[in-house]
N, C-alpha and C positions, 0 to 999 in steps of 0.2 A: 658649735662654733656657737662662742657669743657673736649675737648682732653688729657690738660695734667693733670687734674684730675684725669682723667678715666683708663692714662697711669701709675701715680702714685698708686692706688690704685691697680690695678693691678700687679706690680710691690713686694708691702709692705703686698699683701692678707687681703686687708681693701675690703668691704663692706659701697658703698657710701650711705647714706639717704637724711635726708630733709639736706636743705637749711636753715645755722642760718643767714645767711645775703649775701647784695652784695654793691657793691661801684664800682666806677668810674677804680678802679683799680683790681678788682676782684669779686670774689664769695666765700664763706666758706659755706661749706657743713660737716654735721656730717660724719665721718669716723670709722665703727666698725669693730673692731679686733676679729675675733669667738676666733681666740685661746687665747687670754688673757681675753676674756669676760671684752672689754672695749670700750670707745667710747671715740675717740678724736675730735678735729677740723681741716679742711685744707684747708688753704686758696689758692687757684690758682689764682696766679695774669698772668695779660693780658699781661702787659710789662714787661722789665727787670729792669730800674731805679728803678720806686715806687720799684719791688721785692727787688734790696740790701737793700734800705734805710730802709726799714719795716725788713727785715733777720738782719741788723748790730744793726737796737733797739732793738730787739731781742733777741739777742747773748748779748747784753751792760746789758739790764734789770736780763738776767740767770746768766752772771757772776758777780753781784750784788747781788744777790740772792730775788728781786723784787718780792712781792707774791699780795703787795697791794701798792696803792697811793694814798692817802690824802681820805681814804674810799673806791678804788676802788678797785675789784679786778683786777689782771692783769694774763690774761692768760701765760703758761707758754710754754717755745719753748720744743719740742719733738727733732725736727730733721727737715732738710732742701733738699730742694732736687735743686740745681743751675739752671742742662740743664730745667727740669721742669718747673719753677718758683712758688715750693710750700714751702708753711711752716706749718708744723704739730705742734698743740700746745693742749693743757689741754682745758677742754671748761669750762668756768668758771659761775658762777650763779651775777645777777644783783646783786648792782650796779659794771660793768665791764667796763676797757677801752678799 
């Protein structure tokens, strides 16, 4: 488990579960909030620059209220953590962007 993902989960009282995906910029994990009985996804980035680019993209999508693009579901931004390089978003079904 990446240290930044563990720190984020502890701060927000989330339980980290299975891995949803990974790539050159980081890892995506399921995060469960027991108080809300819901699941979200967190992406833990390794480096600052890719994190900032992706955060900006999700902020633009949220501002424009984009939930689908050309038939693909778009995860919705929940919150971000700049010092830990974490993006928390909804979990969407296939096909997704």
